[in-house]
C-alpha positions, -999 to +999 in steps of 0.1 A: +000+000+000+012+035-006+025+056+022+002+081+037+020+110+021+014+096-014-023+090-009-042+112-033-077+125-028-088+104-058-073+073-043-089+081-009-123+086-027-119+052-044-111+034-011-139+051+008-165+044-019-155+007-018-159+007+020-193+024+018-205-003-006-190-031+015-206-017+047-174-010+065-137-004+063-111-030+068-083-023+093-055-017+068-077+008+049-087+025+081-050+029+091-042+044+058-070+069+058-064+078+094-028+087+086-041+111+059-066+130+080-043+160+083-047+165+046-079+185+040-086+167+007-083+132+021-103+143+052-131+157+030-132+124+010-136+105+043-163+128+055-182+127+022-181+089+022-192+088+059-222+110+052-232+087+023-229+057+046-250+074+073-277+083+047-278+047+036-283+034+071-302+062+088-316+085+062-319+121+072-326+114+109-304+127+137-315+119+172-309+132+208-321+123+243-335+150+266-320+141+300-310+151+334-274+144+345-272+130+380-236+126+392-245+103+421-211+106+436-180+124+424-157+104+447-136+080+426-106+057+433-091+065+399-069+096+392-069+102+355-046+130+343-073+148+325-102+146+349-118+173+370-149+153+379-134+131+406-129+147+440-113+134+472-136+133+503-119+163+519-126+185+489-153+212+494-167+200+460-170+164+470-207+153+469-228+122+471-265+127+463-291+115+488-321+097+474-342+127+482-319+148+460-321+123+432-359+126+434-357+163+434-336+163+402-360+139+386-390+162+394-372+192+379-364+172+347-399+160+343-411+196+344-390+203+313-399+172+294-368+152+302-372+114+300-336+101+306-319+101+340-282+098+332-264+084+362-227+090+361-203+084+391-168+076+402-154+041+402-154+022+434-149+051+459-156+028+488-124+009+480-103+040+484-121+061+510-131+050+545-154+081+548-175+068+519-176+033+532-189+047+565-214+069+546-228+038+528-228+016+559-248+042+578-275+039+551-274+001+549-253-004+518-221-023+513-210-008+480-217+022+457-234+000+431-259-012+458-267+024+465-269+031+428-296+005+424-318+024+449-311+057+432-321+042+398-353+028+414-361+063+427-356+078+393-376+051+375-405+052+400-404+090+398-412+088+361-378+087+342-359+060+324-324+056+338-292+051+318-263+042+340-226+049+334-210+039+366-175+028+356-166-008+360-195-030+371-196-068+375-221-090+358-241-094+390-241-056+395-254-050+360-281-076+366-292-059+398-295-026+379-314-041+350-349-038+366-346+000+367-324+008+336-333+012+300-296+010+290-261+011+305-227+022+292-190+025+296-167+045+274-141+020+262-119+052+257-089+033+244-075-002+241-040+012+246-021-005+274+006+021+268-016+048+283-017+029+315+021+028+319+040+051+342+037+087+329+005+079+310-029+094+317-043+062+331-013+052+353-032+059+385-065+046+372-069+008+376-104+009+362-091+023+329-072-009+321-084-020+287-090-056+297-112-046+326-133-024+303-135-050+275-146-076+301-175-054+311-184-048+275-184-086+270-205-093+301-230-067+291-232-085+257-238-118+274-266-102+294-281-086+263-280-051+278-283-022+253-249-007+258-231+026+250-194+026+243-171+052+228-136+065+221-118+094+238-097+114+214-065+133+222-052+118+255-019+107+240-030+077+218-017+071+183-038+068+152-032+031+152-045+029+188-076+048+178-083+025+150-077-005+172-103+009+197-129+013+170-123-022+157-126-036+192-160-019+195-171-032+161-160-067+170-179-067+203-211-057+185-205-083+158-203-109+185-231-098+208-252-072+189-255-050+220-235-018+212-263+007+208-241+036+201-204+047+199-196+081+212-167+100+196-156+123+224-127+148+221-105+155+252-106+190+265-077+201+287-088+215+320-070+238+345-056+220+376-051+187+358-018+170+348-028+174+311-038+211+314-011+221+289-018+194+263-030+205+229-064+190+220-074+178+185-087+206+164-123+205+153-114+194+117-095+164+130-124+156+154-148+157+124-124+134+105-125+108+133-163+110+135-163+102+098-137+074+102-158+059+130-188+058+107-168+041+080-154+015+104-187+008+121-208+009+090-242+024+081-265+008+106-247+016+139-253+047+158-224+072+159-227+101+184-207+133+189-216+156+219-226+190+206-213+209+236-177+197+229-175+212+194-202+239+194-187+259+165-188+231+140-221+213+144-227+215+107-193+200+100-200+171+124-235+166+108-218+162+074-193+137+088-217+108+094-230+111+129-266+103+135-269+112+172-261+141+195-265+121+227-280+134+259-287+171+259-301+186+291-322+218+295-318+214+333-283+202+344-247+207+335-224+182+317-206+175+350-178+158+332-172+189+311-188+217+331-170+244+311-189+233+280-226+243+281-252+225+262-268+242+232-305+249+237-327+224+221-342+252+199-307+260+186-298+224+181-330+218+161-325+249+140-289+241+131-296+204+125-325+211+102-307+240+084-280+215+075-305+192+058-311+167+086-342+160+106-340+160+144-359+134+164-360+128+201-352+093+214-353+075+247-320+063+264-325+033+242-329+033+204-360+022+185-343-008+170-337-024+204-369-012+220-392-024+192-372-053+179-355-069+209-380-070+238-359-097+255-333-071+263-354-052+288-371-058+321-408-059+312-417-030+334-390-008+319-400-017+283-436-010+291-427+024+305-406+031+275-433+021+250-458+045+266-435+074+255-429+066+219-447+065+185-450+035+162-414+042+149-399+042+184-392+079+187-405+101+215-440+112+206-441+149+197-469+157+221-445+146+249-419+173+241-418+203+263-406+237+252-368+240+253 
């Protein structure tokens, strides 16, 4: 194969067109195109092919989920070099929500038409912090996942559909969460062991080891749980490692059929972190990786890019093959990226439709699973979900509140 520097736009277009027709890129082709993404012509060829692939699989639809973000606890045993979410117990910003506070957030979300309760929390804080173990014990819980089950119950019985992203969970813990959750997730982030070595962003983060994250993906597949995965761009990984991560996600879905979406999330450097001075990927490269993700995963899979992390180039992202904006909240912050406000839903709709796409609202699970795979849900959760959607599986327009 030619070196990346000798790849012409015409050659890129030919390779991309063949991948679109075949329903997905092979690894060698993906590596070649990835190496050329700095070239605007090659990047445009990749984006144009990705948009065609998306249209073949998803038509003109682009979805989003109206949610509330509930960071049940920001205590975490991991210390990633780029994270400002995790706090130690002695921090004035450390917080664990009471069940009453969970119920209060749910009530506020319902008042603005939200359906999804996104639970996001630190990994295994009870392992690292005696204070948190004592806090749990005083309330009758041994572990944070046990407490999470109750929080999800409160949200579900309060009228929302939970989606849980709680870091590494065991098969038994996922099974315990299932009666209250429409879906679950874990960003794979990267399959690079190198990033876990000394000096890497995941050196002090045992729960970021690729095998642990791949294991949870496999166990979620064995349980048939609709599952969100994703790739994190710009934390020191190479193009080859990014491609490996995308192919790991594809192979998991080919084996189990449970990956409901793949998030393409760019790293943003944050003050006070070890990676505060790192240069993030520019928006054009992010769009290139959204497009390459589409070409690797194929036309039928759901590819998501958070609109608050690249707010100036939503139209470019739309023309790069995504079909989902993810959760967008009219109520709460993105507590992982608090510096990045959500667009209003009015603005998101205006810009999506002006770019030639049609915005639809979804639940925290996609129509193909909800309507086509009933065995993947607790019956009560599926019934609650079906009451909120039309015959195509999208949220009924009369359920939408003003944004």
